[in-house]
Backbone bond lengths (Angstrom), bond angles and torsions (degrees), N, CA, C in turn:
res aa  C-N    CA-C-N  psi(-1)  N-CA   C-N-CA  omega(-1)  CA-C   N-CA-C  phi
1 M - - - 1.454 - - 1.527 109.62 -
2 A 1.320 116.08 134.32 1.461 120.71 -178.95 1.524 110.50 -70.77
3 P 1.334 117.36 150.90 1.462 120.69 177.75 1.526 111.58 -59.02
4 A 1.336 115.15 157.00 1.466 120.31 -176.72 1.522 111.83 -60.46
5 H 1.345 116.48 -35.11 1.463 118.14 -176.72 1.527 111.98 -66.72
6 V 1.343 117.02 -25.38 1.463 119.93 176.87 1.527 110.16 -67.91
7 Y 1.325 116.27 -41.71 1.457 119.81 178.63 1.525 111.23 -64.86
8 R 1.317 116.69 -35.52 1.461 119.70 177.13 1.522 110.70 -65.07
9 Q 1.319 116.37 -38.76 1.465 120.07 177.92 1.529 111.01 -66.85
10 I 1.326 116.25 -39.54 1.465 120.31 177.98 1.523 110.23 -63.50
11 S 1.332 116.25 -42.58 1.461 120.66 179.54 1.519 111.32 -61.23
12 A 1.333 116.82 -46.66 1.465 120.70 -179.81 1.526 111.29 -64.79
13 T 1.336 116.41 -40.27 1.467 120.28 179.72 1.518 111.19 -66.69
14 F 1.331 116.65 -39.54 1.461 120.18 -179.94 1.525 111.13 -65.96
15 A 1.330 116.74 -38.68 1.462 119.76 177.60 1.524 110.74 -62.14
16 S 1.321 116.50 -42.92 1.463 120.46 177.63 1.526 111.06 -67.76
17 F 1.330 116.41 -32.33 1.464 121.11 175.46 1.527 110.28 -60.23
18 L 1.332 117.14 -42.44 1.458 120.34 178.26 1.525 111.04 -62.11
19 Q 1.316 115.77 -36.41 1.462 119.95 176.95 1.531 110.86 -61.24
20 S 1.329 116.19 -41.28 1.464 119.79 -179.69 1.527 111.35 -72.58
21 V 1.338 117.27 -30.10 1.463 120.29 175.54 1.527 110.02 -61.00
22 T 1.328 115.75 -42.22 1.460 120.02 177.36 1.524 111.13 -59.78
23 T 1.333 116.55 -40.69 1.467 120.41 177.57 1.527 110.90 -61.39
24 G 1.328 117.10 -43.83 1.458 120.83 178.16 1.517 112.71 -62.54
25 I 1.333 115.91 -37.78 1.460 120.05 177.99 1.524 110.46 -64.16
26 I 1.329 116.06 -42.68 1.465 120.09 178.54 1.525 110.60 -60.55
27 M 1.333 116.75 -40.34 1.460 120.64 -178.25 1.527 112.06 -70.03
28 G 1.329 117.06 -37.21 1.460 120.11 -176.04 1.512 114.88 -93.74
29 F 1.325 116.69 -7.18 1.461 120.57 -173.13 1.522 112.93 -65.18
30 T 1.330 117.15 -31.35 1.465 120.39 -176.98 1.522 111.91 -61.91
31 A 1.316 116.80 -32.60 1.468 120.31 -177.47 1.521 111.83 -60.05
32 V 1.331 116.61 -32.20 1.463 119.99 179.42 1.520 111.74 -103.94
33 L 1.324 116.47 -16.94 1.465 119.87 -177.30 1.519 112.48 -71.89
34 L 1.328 117.16 -49.46 1.466 120.55 -173.11 1.532 112.98 -61.66
35 P 1.342 119.93 -45.93 1.469 118.43 177.06 1.523 112.67 -61.26
36 Q 1.341 116.94 -34.91 1.459 120.15 179.58 1.526 111.41 -70.29
37 L 1.321 116.89 -38.71 1.465 119.66 179.27 1.522 111.33 -62.37
38 E 1.320 115.94 -36.68 1.467 120.27 -179.31 1.523 111.53 -63.96
39 M 1.330 116.76 -30.62 1.464 121.01 -178.67 1.523 112.88 -97.14
40 D 1.329 117.99 -3.54 1.466 121.83 -176.75 1.528 109.80 -81.05
41 E 1.332 116.05 115.83 1.465 120.00 -177.57 1.522 112.61 -72.06
42 Y 1.335 117.53 -17.64 1.462 120.93 -178.79 1.529 112.46 -94.71
43 F 1.321 116.65 -0.07 1.465 120.37 -178.69 1.521 109.63 -112.16
44 T 1.336 115.95 130.81 1.465 121.00 177.85 1.524 108.52 -78.22
45 Y 1.312 115.09 93.12 1.467 120.28 -172.45 1.522 111.15 -84.73
46 D 1.332 115.08 137.22 1.465 122.24 174.75 1.524 107.67 -138.32
47 K 1.321 116.12 114.59 1.461 120.92 -175.53 1.528 112.20 -60.91
48 N 1.314 117.89 -24.01 1.464 121.16 -179.44 1.530 112.51 -65.74
49 F 1.333 116.57 -18.70 1.459 120.55 -178.97 1.527 112.56 -93.96
50 D 1.331 117.53 -1.33 1.467 120.34 -176.90 1.527 111.94 -56.21
51 S 1.317 116.10 -48.33 1.465 119.24 -176.74 1.523 111.31 -65.61
52 W 1.336 116.88 -34.74 1.465 119.58 178.46 1.525 111.23 -68.49
53 I 1.314 116.84 -43.00 1.463 120.59 178.88 1.522 110.59 -62.27
54 A 1.328 116.31 -37.56 1.463 120.17 -179.35 1.519 112.12 -73.50
55 A 1.330 117.34 -36.31 1.464 120.53 -170.83 1.518 114.68 -94.74
56 I 1.321 118.26 -15.89 1.459 118.71 -170.88 1.525 112.82 -71.06
57 S 1.332 117.71 -31.59 1.469 119.12 178.67 1.529 112.34 -67.88
58 P 1.344 120.01 -48.67 1.470 118.67 174.80 1.517 113.10 -58.31
59 L 1.329 117.41 -37.05 1.462 120.31 176.50 1.524 110.53 -63.66
60 A 1.333 115.86 -43.44 1.463 120.10 179.36 1.526 111.53 -65.75
61 M 1.330 117.37 -33.54 1.463 120.08 177.17 1.522 111.14 -61.21
62 S 1.326 116.05 -39.42 1.467 119.75 177.82 1.522 111.00 -63.86
63 I 1.319 116.14 -40.56 1.464 120.19 178.55 1.524 110.57 -67.20
64 G 1.333 116.14 -42.91 1.461 119.83 178.91 1.511 112.82 -61.50
65 G 1.327 116.18 -34.83 1.462 119.46 179.42 1.515 113.44 -65.87
66 L 1.344 117.31 -21.09 1.461 120.42 -177.78 1.524 112.41 -68.25
67 F 1.339 116.43 -35.44 1.459 118.53 -178.78 1.529 112.69 -107.32
68 S 1.332 116.39 10.91 1.460 120.27 179.90 1.524 111.72 -62.64
69 G 1.332 116.32 -46.28 1.461 119.72 -178.81 1.511 112.80 -63.76
70 G 1.337 116.49 -42.46 1.459 120.16 178.82 1.512 112.34 -63.57
71 L 1.333 116.43 -38.68 1.461 120.39 178.33 1.521 111.16 -65.01
72 S 1.335 116.52 -42.05 1.465 120.49 179.42 1.523 111.30 -64.47
73 D 1.321 117.10 -40.91 1.463 120.13 178.96 1.524 111.81 -68.15
74 L 1.327 116.08 -30.61 1.459 120.28 -176.34 1.524 112.74 -76.91
75 I 1.316 117.14 -46.68 1.468 119.67 -174.74 1.522 113.03 -120.52
76 G 1.325 118.59 -1.37 1.455 120.94 178.43 1.513 112.70 98.98
77 R 1.336 115.59 159.81 1.469 120.42 -177.14 1.521 111.93 -68.33
78 K 1.335 115.71 -49.09 1.463 119.37 -176.88 1.521 111.48 -65.46
79 M 1.317 116.58 -49.70 1.460 120.08 -179.58 1.521 111.15 -64.20
80 G 1.322 117.29 -32.53 1.456 119.91 177.27 1.514 111.83 -61.70
81 Q 1.334 117.05 -41.24 1.458 120.45 177.51 1.519 111.42 -65.03
82 I 1.331 116.37 -41.77 1.462 120.27 -178.19 1.524 110.79 -66.28
83 I 1.332 116.97 -44.72 1.463 120.85 -178.60 1.525 111.39 -61.26
84 L 1.333 116.92 -38.93 1.465 120.44 -177.33 1.523 112.84 -69.09
85 I 1.330 117.19 -15.88 1.458 120.14 178.71 1.524 110.79 -64.52
86 I 1.335 116.19 -37.20 1.466 120.41 -174.82 1.531 111.95 -62.69
87 P 1.334 119.98 -55.01 1.474 118.17 177.45 1.523 113.06 -65.20
88 S 1.333 117.22 -27.10 1.461 119.22 177.50 1.522 110.83 -63.86
89 I 1.333 116.68 -43.91 1.462 120.45 178.04 1.526 110.36 -64.90
90 I 1.336 116.19 -40.03 1.464 119.98 177.46 1.531 110.31 -59.26
91 G 1.335 116.40 -40.77 1.459 120.19 177.82 1.514 112.55 -61.58
92 W 1.343 116.96 -42.31 1.462 120.32 178.12 1.523 111.08 -66.20
93 I 1.337 117.12 -37.17 1.464 120.10 177.96 1.525 110.34 -64.35
94 I 1.328 116.45 -42.06 1.468 120.26 178.09 1.526 110.24 -59.27
95 M 1.332 117.06 -43.54 1.467 119.48 177.81 1.519 111.16 -65.33
96 G 1.339 116.22 -36.35 1.460 119.85 -177.80 1.514 113.52 -66.73
97 V 1.340 116.81 -32.26 1.463 119.90 -177.86 1.527 112.31 -101.87
98 S 1.320 117.01 -0.67 1.466 119.79 -175.30 1.522 111.04 -67.39
99 G 1.325 114.10 140.26 1.452 120.00 175.76 1.508 112.11 -122.39
100 N 1.330 116.18 6.15 1.461 120.45 179.69 1.523 109.80 -148.35
101 N 1.308 115.64 171.77 1.463 120.97 -174.73 1.524 112.94 -68.08
102 L 1.335 117.82 -33.57 1.456 120.41 -177.99 1.522 111.46 -62.98
103 L 1.329 117.21 -48.42 1.463 120.18 179.24 1.524 111.19 -64.76
104 M 1.322 116.62 -37.71 1.458 119.57 178.33 1.523 110.65 -63.29
105 L 1.324 117.17 -41.64 1.462 121.04 178.31 1.525 111.12 -64.86
106 I 1.325 117.15 -39.80 1.465 120.36 178.52 1.520 110.34 -63.28
107 G 1.332 116.67 -45.48 1.463 120.09 178.90 1.515 112.41 -61.94
108 R 1.316 116.62 -43.45 1.466 120.69 178.61 1.525 111.05 -65.05
109 F 1.328 116.79 -37.14 1.461 120.57 -179.68 1.528 110.80 -67.49
110 V 1.316 116.90 -43.93 1.472 120.86 -178.89 1.524 110.94 -63.94
111 T 1.331 117.02 -45.84 1.466 119.23 179.42 1.522 111.49 -65.91
112 G 1.326 116.74 -34.09 1.462 119.93 177.23 1.516 112.38 -66.71
113 I 1.336 116.95 -41.62 1.466 121.25 176.70 1.525 110.22 -57.73
114 C 1.321 116.26 -47.17 1.472 120.96 -178.30 1.524 111.40 -64.44
115 A 1.328 116.88 -40.63 1.463 120.12 179.46 1.520 111.13 -64.27
116 G 1.322 117.03 -43.24 1.458 120.25 179.64 1.511 112.70 -68.23
117 A 1.338 116.63 -38.23 1.462 120.59 -178.24 1.521 112.37 -71.18
118 S 1.330 116.84 -26.09 1.469 119.62 -177.01 1.527 112.97 -86.07
119 R 1.317 117.80 -12.67 1.464 120.08 -172.05 1.521 112.41 -61.33
120 S 1.316 117.11 -57.65 1.464 119.15 -174.95 1.519 111.70 -67.68
121 S 1.351 117.04 -38.36 1.464 118.94 179.70 1.519 111.24 -65.04
122 T 1.335 116.88 -34.29 1.462 120.37 177.83 1.521 111.08 -65.36
123 L 1.323 117.00 -48.01 1.462 120.57 -179.01 1.526 111.57 -65.18
124 V 1.327 116.85 -42.87 1.465 120.00 -179.97 1.521 110.67 -65.99
125 Y 1.327 116.33 -40.91 1.463 120.53 -179.78 1.523 111.26 -61.77
126 V 1.330 116.46 -47.27 1.470 119.81 179.36 1.523 110.45 -62.48
127 G 1.323 117.03 -40.97 1.459 120.09 178.67 1.514 113.17 -64.39
128 E 1.325 117.06 -30.82 1.461 120.70 -177.92 1.525 113.30 -80.06
129 V 1.332 117.41 -31.84 1.466 119.67 -173.12 1.526 113.03 -96.10
130 T 1.320 118.72 -4.43 1.462 120.68 -178.34 1.522 111.03 -107.29
131 D 1.340 115.06 147.85 1.461 120.67 176.09 1.528 109.93 -66.94
132 P 1.328 117.58 152.55 1.468 120.33 -179.58 1.524 113.85 -54.83
133 K 1.328 117.59 -35.19 1.468 118.60 -177.21 1.528 112.18 -74.75
134 Y 1.333 117.59 -21.87 1.466 120.73 177.36 1.526 112.43 -98.73
135 R 1.313 116.96 -11.74 1.465 120.98 -170.58 1.530 114.03 -60.90
136 P 1.339 120.41 -43.77 1.474 118.99 179.72 1.521 113.12 -58.39
137 V 1.332 116.20 -41.95 1.466 119.74 179.40 1.521 110.44 -68.45
138 A 1.327 116.25 -40.30 1.465 120.10 -178.81 1.523 111.51 -64.89
139 L 1.326 116.74 -41.04 1.461 119.93 -176.85 1.523 112.68 -70.37
140 I 1.329 116.74 -27.99 1.465 118.88 -178.88 1.526 111.27 -72.92
141 T 1.340 116.90 -15.40 1.462 119.16 179.42 1.525 112.04 -65.02
142 Y 1.336 117.15 -23.76 1.469 118.66 -179.42 1.531 110.73 -66.08
143 S 1.322 117.01 -51.92 1.467 119.52 179.53 1.524 110.91 -66.99
144 T 1.340 116.46 -33.75 1.461 119.63 176.61 1.521 110.74 -63.77
145 G 1.331 116.11 -41.10 1.458 120.32 178.99 1.518 112.45 -63.24
146 I 1.330 116.93 -38.89 1.463 120.19 178.24 1.526 110.50 -63.05
147 Q 1.337 116.75 -44.95 1.462 119.94 179.60 1.522 111.28 -65.54
148 F 1.327 115.98 -39.30 1.464 119.68 178.59 1.527 110.62 -64.96
149 G 1.332 116.71 -41.68 1.454 120.13 178.74 1.514 112.27 -63.57
150 T 1.328 116.85 -41.00 1.462 120.62 177.78 1.523 110.90 -63.90
151 L 1.332 116.38 -43.30 1.464 120.67 177.55 1.521 110.96 -62.27
152 M 1.312 115.82 -41.35 1.461 121.16 179.44 1.523 111.01 -62.57
153 A 1.337 116.36 -41.73 1.462 120.57 -179.62 1.520 111.53 -63.18
154 V 1.313 117.05 -37.23 1.463 121.18 -175.65 1.524 111.79 -78.81
155 T 1.322 117.77 -36.93 1.462 120.52 -172.92 1.516 113.72 -86.90
156 R 1.324 119.03 -30.20 1.459 120.48 -176.10 1.528 112.61 -67.79
157 I 1.315 117.34 -16.46 1.462 120.61 -178.61 1.524 111.28 -61.41
158 Q 1.315 118.51 -23.36 1.450 121.62 -178.16 1.520 111.78 -72.00
159 F 1.323 117.22 -18.81 1.454 120.16 -171.91 1.523 114.02 -119.05
160 H 1.316 118.02 -9.88 1.456 119.95 -175.85 1.519 110.80 -136.72
161 T 1.319 114.75 154.34 1.456 119.83 172.26 1.518 108.98 -76.78
162 L 1.320 116.22 170.38 1.464 120.72 -177.42 1.523 111.52 -61.17
163 L 1.335 118.11 -43.03 1.462 120.49 -178.57 1.517 110.94 -64.18
164 E 1.330 117.62 -41.03 1.460 120.61 177.85 1.518 110.65 -64.40
165 L 1.337 117.04 -37.73 1.462 120.31 177.96 1.520 111.16 -61.31
166 R 1.315 117.42 -41.02 1.459 120.11 179.72 1.523 110.69 -61.49
167 N 1.335 116.08 -40.74 1.461 119.23 179.94 1.522 111.53 -66.87
168 V 1.334 116.95 -41.39 1.461 120.61 179.81 1.518 110.73 -66.04
169 F 1.330 117.07 -41.34 1.459 120.86 -174.80 1.524 112.21 -68.25
170 S 1.336 117.38 -23.50 1.461 118.89 178.01 1.519 111.92 -81.96
171 A 1.344 118.20 -10.54 1.464 120.85 -176.91 1.526 113.94 -61.07
172 P 1.350 120.38 -43.96 1.463 118.36 -179.10 1.518 114.19 -64.18
173 A 1.313 117.50 -14.85 1.463 119.54 -176.68 1.522 113.04 -105.18
174 R 1.336 117.64 21.15 1.452 119.41 -179.00 1.520 110.44 -70.48
175 P 1.328 117.71 130.67 1.471 120.39 -175.03 1.519 113.33 -59.20
176 K 1.339 117.82 -43.98 1.459 119.59 -177.05 1.518 110.80 -61.14
177 M 1.335 115.72 -42.04 1.450 119.49 -177.02 1.521 111.63 -66.61
178 L 1.338 117.27 -50.50 1.457 119.22 -177.17 1.518 111.83 -71.31
179 A 1.320 117.47 -31.02 1.462 119.10 177.60 1.523 110.38 -63.04
180 K 1.330 116.28 -38.32 1.462 119.58 178.29 1.525 111.19 -72.51
181 L 1.340 115.46 -42.75 1.453 118.58 -177.24 1.520 112.33 -68.73
182 L 1.322 116.76 -29.90 1.454 120.01 179.86 1.519 112.47 -81.21
183 N 1.341 116.97 -6.63 1.460 120.39 177.04 1.525 108.53 -64.95
184 P 1.337 119.93 122.27 1.463 121.28 -176.21 1.514 113.93 -73.15
185 V 1.348 118.23 -7.76 1.463 120.78 -177.01 1.514 108.95 -104.38
186 V 1.309 116.74 120.20 1.451 122.46 176.41 1.518 107.72 -121.95
187 T 1.341 116.19 115.79 1.459 119.83 -178.35 1.511 109.26 -115.50
188 T 1.317 116.64 -159.13 1.455 121.42 -177.32 1.514 109.55 -111.69
189 G 1.327 115.94 179.76 1.448 120.91 174.31 1.512 112.78 70.21
190 Q 1.340 114.03 -133.50 1.456 120.27 -174.89 1.517 112.51 -59.65
191 E 1.331 118.67 -39.55 1.466 121.06 -178.07 1.516 111.12 -67.36
192 D 1.327 117.96 -33.83 1.464 120.26 175.77 1.522 110.49 -64.54
193 R 1.355 115.01 -40.62 1.458 118.33 179.58 1.525 110.90 -66.24
194 E 1.331 115.92 -37.85 1.454 119.43 177.58 1.524 111.17 -65.49
195 L 1.335 117.57 -36.09 1.460 120.86 177.96 1.514 111.08 -67.16
196 G 1.353 116.84 -32.41 1.453 119.66 -178.57 1.512 113.72 -76.70
197 E 1.345 117.50 -22.53 1.457 120.61 -177.93 1.523 113.28 -60.03
198 P 1.350 119.02 -49.88 1.474 117.80 179.38 1.515 113.67 -63.51
199 L 1.334 117.58 -32.23 1.464 119.99 176.60 1.521 110.29 -64.87
200 A 1.345 116.07 -41.86 1.455 120.16 178.86 1.523 110.97 -64.34
201 E 1.345 116.55 -38.73 1.455 120.32 178.33 1.527 111.01 -62.94
202 L 1.333 116.14 -41.21 1.463 119.81 179.08 1.519 110.78 -63.41
203 L 1.338 116.83 -45.52 1.458 120.40 -179.25 1.520 110.82 -62.93
204 D 1.354 117.18 -40.14 1.458 120.52 178.17 1.524 111.08 -61.83
205 A 1.336 116.14 -40.25 1.465 120.01 -179.36 1.519 111.59 -66.55
206 L 1.328 116.62 -34.97 1.463 120.54 -176.36 1.520 112.63 -76.89
207 V 1.349 117.78 -28.37 1.462 119.90 -175.62 1.515 112.64 -95.51
208 Q 1.340 117.90 -12.39 1.456 119.91 179.78 1.523 111.27 -66.99
């Protein structure tokens, strides 16, 4: 059995992995979003806004990256990731209820800001909490998570409507789940069961 500190490192790395999955979903979401918007009878579709909807999140990521370091220095790496979850969920909610291009652009911009701002804090946090011998493997989970999130965004369209996709995609960024997973202390008994609850919720959301 591996030492307890190894499990704590795995827990922290997995939580940061979920953060990167959300980033990948944001990047790949446009590929399935635009065709769905065109067929959505409740959305005021305008083809002239397609390029803006597609490009605004990467632009926002660049802006978010500008203040990422300052945010991490101000409130810490772990807390910075947790705090950014809240506006990220708000951004997904805005997209979920949007009926026009303006609200969709606002939602995409907010989620892009959060994704860009969390990048450096996620990598630094994983590098700080992992042992040198595990660090290379732990750090590669960030890019792996982005690719997995992009793949997830593209493939889930075959099984869910656009509204259901929005609900599923916000699951990895739930505050309760990441707050528990980012907790560096993993014990036994009741606390272990509490740690397993958010994981079970995520799995339920993904398989529904």
